[in-house]
C-alpha positions as CSV (number, residue, x, y, z in Angstrom):
1,M,16.6,192.1,70.9
2,T,19.5,190.9,68.9
3,I,22.9,192.3,69.9
4,L,25.7,192.2,67.3
5,E,29.2,192.1,68.6
6,S,32.3,192.1,66.3
7,P,35.3,191.3,68.6
8,H,38.8,192.4,67.4
9,S,41.6,189.9,66.9
10,I,44.4,189.9,69.4
11,V,47.2,189.7,66.8
12,K,47.3,190.4,63.1
13,T,46.9,187.2,61.0
14,A,46.1,186.5,57.4
15,P,42.3,186.4,57.4
16,H,40.1,183.9,55.7
17,S,38.1,185.0,52.7
18,R,35.4,186.7,54.9
19,P,34.6,186.9,58.6
20,L,32.5,184.1,60.0
21,K,29.0,185.0,61.2
22,L,27.7,183.2,64.4
23,A,24.3,183.2,65.9
24,I,24.4,182.4,69.6
25,L,21.3,181.4,71.6
26,L,21.6,182.1,75.3
27,N,19.0,179.9,77.0
28,S,19.1,181.2,80.6
29,Y,15.8,182.2,81.9
30,R,15.9,185.5,83.8
31,S,19.6,185.0,84.7
32,P,21.2,188.0,86.5
33,F,24.4,187.0,84.8
34,I,23.2,187.0,81.2
35,H,25.4,189.8,80.0
36,E,28.4,188.3,81.7
37,I,27.7,185.0,79.9
38,R,27.5,186.9,76.6
39,D,30.8,188.6,77.4
40,S,32.5,185.3,78.0
41,Y,31.7,184.3,74.4
42,I,33.1,187.5,73.2
43,R,36.3,187.1,75.2
44,S,36.9,183.4,74.3
45,L,36.1,183.7,70.6
46,S,38.3,186.9,70.3
47,Q,41.3,184.8,71.3
48,V,40.9,182.5,68.2
49,T,43.2,184.8,66.3
50,H,43.1,183.0,62.9
51,Y,39.5,184.1,62.5
52,P,39.6,187.9,63.1
53,G,36.5,189.9,62.8
54,T,34.1,187.1,63.7
55,Q,30.6,188.5,64.1
56,L,28.5,187.3,67.0
57,S,24.7,187.9,67.0
58,F,23.1,187.0,70.3
59,F,19.5,185.8,70.9
60,Y,17.7,185.3,74.1
61,P,14.8,182.8,73.5
62,A,14.1,182.2,77.2
63,D,13.4,185.8,77.9
64,N,12.1,187.0,74.5
65,Y,10.0,184.1,73.3
66,K,7.0,186.3,72.8
67,Q,8.9,188.6,70.4
68,E,9.4,188.0,66.7
69,N,13.2,188.2,66.9
70,D,13.8,185.7,69.7
71,L,15.4,183.2,67.3
72,P,17.5,183.6,64.1
73,D,15.5,184.0,60.9
74,L,17.3,181.7,58.5
75,S,15.1,182.6,55.6
76,R,16.6,186.1,55.8
77,D,20.0,185.9,57.5
78,N,22.8,183.5,56.7
79,Y,25.0,182.2,59.6
80,D,28.1,180.1,59.3
81,L,27.3,178.6,62.7
82,I,24.4,178.5,65.1
83,V,25.4,177.9,68.8
84,I,22.7,176.5,71.1
85,G,24.2,177.7,74.3
86,G,23.8,176.8,78.0
87,G,20.7,177.3,80.0
88,N,19.3,177.1,83.5
89,A,16.2,175.1,82.9
90,D,15.6,171.4,82.5
91,P,15.6,170.7,78.7
92,R,13.0,168.0,79.3
93,K,10.4,170.6,80.5
94,R,7.7,171.7,78.1
95,H,7.8,175.5,78.7
96,A,6.7,177.4,75.7
97,W,10.2,178.9,75.0
98,I,11.9,175.5,75.4
99,L,9.5,173.9,72.8
100,R,10.2,176.8,70.4
101,V,13.9,176.1,70.6
102,H,13.2,172.4,70.1
103,K,11.2,173.2,67.0
104,F,13.8,175.7,65.7
105,I,16.5,173.0,65.9
106,L,14.4,170.4,64.2
107,D,13.2,172.8,61.5
108,T,16.8,173.9,60.9
109,V,18.0,170.4,60.5
110,K,15.1,169.6,58.1
111,N,15.1,172.8,56.0
112,Y,18.8,173.7,56.1
113,P,20.6,170.4,56.4
114,R,24.0,171.9,55.7
115,Q,23.7,174.4,58.4
116,K,26.4,174.0,61.0
117,I,25.1,173.8,64.6
118,C,27.1,173.6,67.9
119,G,25.4,172.6,71.2
120,I,27.0,173.6,74.5
121,C,25.8,172.1,77.8
122,W,22.1,172.7,77.8
123,G,22.3,172.8,74.0
124,H,24.3,169.5,74.0
125,Q,21.6,167.8,76.2
126,T,18.8,169.3,74.2
127,I,20.1,168.2,70.8
128,G,21.0,164.8,72.2
129,M,17.4,164.4,73.5
130,L,15.8,165.5,70.3
131,F,17.6,162.8,68.4
132,G,17.0,159.9,70.7
133,G,19.4,160.3,73.7
134,E,18.2,160.3,77.3
135,V,18.8,163.2,79.7
136,I,19.5,162.0,83.2
137,D,20.0,163.7,86.6
138,L,23.5,163.4,88.0
139,E,24.0,162.1,91.5
140,H,27.1,164.4,91.8
141,P,26.8,167.6,89.8
142,E,30.0,168.9,88.0
143,L,31.5,172.3,88.6
144,G,34.9,173.6,87.6
145,V,37.4,172.4,85.0
146,T,37.5,168.7,84.5
147,E,39.2,166.4,82.0
148,A,37.4,164.0,79.6
149,A,39.1,161.4,77.5
150,L,38.9,161.7,73.8
151,T,37.6,158.6,71.9
152,P,39.8,157.4,68.9
153,L,37.5,159.5,66.6
154,G,37.8,162.4,69.0
155,Q,41.6,162.2,68.9
156,K,41.5,162.2,65.1
157,F,39.0,165.1,65.1
158,F,41.2,167.3,67.4
159,G,44.5,166.1,66.0
160,S,43.9,167.0,62.4
161,R,47.0,168.5,60.6
162,D,45.2,171.7,59.6
163,H,44.0,172.2,63.2
164,H,47.5,171.9,64.6
165,H,48.9,174.2,61.9
166,H,46.5,177.0,63.1
167,H,47.0,176.3,66.8
168,Q,50.6,175.3,67.2
169,Q,51.2,177.9,70.0
170,Q,48.0,177.0,71.8
171,H,48.6,173.3,71.4
172,R,52.1,173.6,72.9
173,A,50.6,175.4,75.9
174,S,47.9,172.8,76.4
175,T,50.4,169.9,76.2
176,S,53.1,171.6,78.2
177,H,52.6,169.1,81.0
178,G,54.1,166.3,79.0
179,K,51.3,164.8,77.0
180,V,52.1,163.6,73.5
181,G,49.2,164.2,71.2
182,K,45.8,165.0,72.4
183,K,44.2,162.3,74.7
184,V,42.0,164.5,76.8
185,L,40.1,167.8,76.8
186,S,39.8,170.1,79.8
187,L,36.7,172.2,79.9
188,Q,34.7,174.2,82.4
189,Q,31.7,172.2,83.6
190,H,28.5,173.6,85.2
191,H,25.7,171.0,85.1
192,R,23.6,168.7,87.2
193,R,22.2,166.8,84.2
194,A,23.8,164.9,81.4
195,L,23.2,162.6,78.5
196,G,22.8,159.0,79.8
197,T,22.6,157.5,76.3
198,A,23.9,158.6,72.9
199,P,21.6,160.2,70.3
200,K,21.0,158.3,67.1
201,G,23.0,159.4,64.0
202,F,25.9,160.8,66.1
203,H,29.5,159.7,66.8
204,E,31.1,160.1,70.2
205,L,34.1,162.4,70.5
206,L,34.5,162.4,74.3
207,V,33.8,159.4,76.5
208,D,30.7,159.1,78.6
209,N,28.6,161.0,76.1
210,Q,30.3,164.3,76.6
211,A,30.8,165.3,73.0
212,F,29.3,164.2,69.7
213,V,29.5,164.9,66.0
214,S,26.6,164.0,63.6
215,Q,27.1,161.5,60.9
216,N,26.6,164.2,58.3
217,N,29.2,166.5,60.0
218,A,26.7,169.3,60.4
219,I,26.1,169.1,64.2
220,L,28.7,169.2,67.0
221,T,28.0,169.2,70.7
222,F,29.9,169.5,74.0
223,Q,28.7,169.0,77.6
224,G,31.5,171.3,78.7
225,H,31.8,175.0,78.2
226,P,34.5,176.2,75.8
227,E,33.2,179.8,76.2
228,K,33.6,180.0,80.0
229,D,36.7,181.3,81.7
230,A,37.2,181.4,85.4
231,R,35.9,185.0,85.6
232,C,32.5,183.8,84.2
233,A,32.4,180.4,86.0
234,K,32.9,181.9,89.4
235,L,29.8,184.0,89.1
236,R,27.8,180.8,89.6
237,V,29.9,179.2,92.4
238,G,26.9,179.8,94.6
239,D,25.1,177.0,92.8
240,A,27.3,174.7,94.8
241,V,25.5,175.7,97.9
242,R,22.2,174.3,96.6
243,W,23.6,171.4,94.5
244,Y,25.9,170.1,97.3
245,S,23.6,171.1,100.2
246,L,26.2,173.5,101.6
247,G,23.7,175.9,103.1
248,K,24.5,177.3,106.6
249,N,21.3,175.8,107.9
250,S,21.6,172.4,106.2
251,V,21.3,170.5,109.5
252,S,17.7,169.8,110.4
253,E,16.3,170.9,113.7
254,G,17.0,168.3,116.4
255,E,20.1,167.0,114.7
256,T,23.4,167.3,116.5
257,G,26.6,168.6,115.0
258,S,29.0,171.5,115.2
259,S,27.9,174.6,113.3
260,E,31.5,175.7,113.2
261,S,32.7,172.5,111.6
262,E,29.8,172.7,109.1
263,E,30.8,176.2,108.2
264,E,34.4,175.1,107.9
265,E,33.4,172.3,105.6
266,R,31.3,174.7,103.5
267,V,34.1,177.2,103.1
268,T,36.6,174.4,102.2
269,M,34.3,173.0,99.6
270,L,33.5,176.3,98.0
271,G,37.3,177.2,98.0
272,K,38.0,173.9,96.2
273,I,35.4,174.5,93.6
274,Q,36.7,178.0,92.9
275,K,40.2,176.6,92.5
276,D,38.8,174.0,90.1
277,M,37.3,176.9,88.1
278,E,40.7,178.6,87.9
279,R,42.5,175.6,86.4
280,Q,43.9,175.8,82.9
281,H,41.5,174.5,80.2
282,D,41.3,174.0,76.4
283,G,38.3,176.3,75.7
284,V,40.1,178.6,73.2
285,E,41.6,175.6,71.4
286,V,38.2,173.9,71.2
287,W,36.7,177.1,69.7
288,G,39.5,177.1,67.2
289,R,38.7,173.6,66.1
290,V,35.0,174.4,66.0
291,L,35.6,177.3,63.7
292,D,37.8,175.2,61.5
293,W,35.1,172.6,61.4
294,V,32.6,175.2,60.3
295,R,34.7,175.6,57.1
296,E,34.5,171.9,56.5
297,G,31.8,170.5,54.3
298,S,28.8,168.4,55.4
299,S,26.8,165.8,53.5
300,G,23.7,167.8,54.0
301,A,21.8,164.6,54.6
302,G,19.8,165.9,57.5
303,H,17.1,163.4,56.9
304,E,19.5,160.7,58.0
305,I,19.3,162.1,61.5
306,L,15.7,163.1,61.5
307,H,14.7,159.6,60.3
308,G,17.0,157.8,62.6
309,G,14.4,157.5,65.3
310,G,13.8,159.1,68.6
311,V,12.9,162.6,67.4
312,H,11.2,164.4,70.3
313,L,8.8,167.3,70.2
């Protein structure tokens, strides 16, 4: 079922010619937090005050893949941006719903080459893989707010004059700790996989394959989560127990060790991760730049990406 949300702007600003329409794919399979994830998009995007009235249509392909309306129908509906959001499954798997999302992305690039697409986390990895990048397992998963350095192109992308005009107040807040210009981005992270190699036909915006823009300026991807705030991120702090082997019974039978010290270590680690999730981040500023980017043109040469090699189905 498609849910339409139209968040209100926080302050009154001069609106653009019309509200933007976004289709957001939430790719979490049977997640108990799916509604909270949806709400985090609404909260974060409602703070981009120079785009009041932005309309968000949500789709749930992981849970509704047998229904006709599990994906946007671009032959019927026009969207300014399609967001391929995060997910809780390995994008390399060949589950039916994952393959349908793969096909949807490739069909969109082929048939609607000017359509703007933004991949986040699972979406970033999926798009990267579809266009020749390699998804790898991380030795040390990432949870909480982390910094990533902008490439020279990334500095230019996030330092455009128009962007700073729209975001002077947010920019001052994000650079209040003394940085001149934008050298890094801070975003919530929640992943144990990443892109080990870059996709073909894309330019790197954040080092270590953490953000890309396509050569035709139609696709933008981030490993981090601009939509997540601490409230949403901390719902999944329990993943650290599995990812970092912090379970109460993590010591095998026959091994020595103090259960009290293990519990103390577990509590300390979980407390640190929660504090990392509460750190200041640039999510709203990133969304502001993304929505500005939506208004920018693209070459429409989707075939340059599709024919660049490495397309996976």
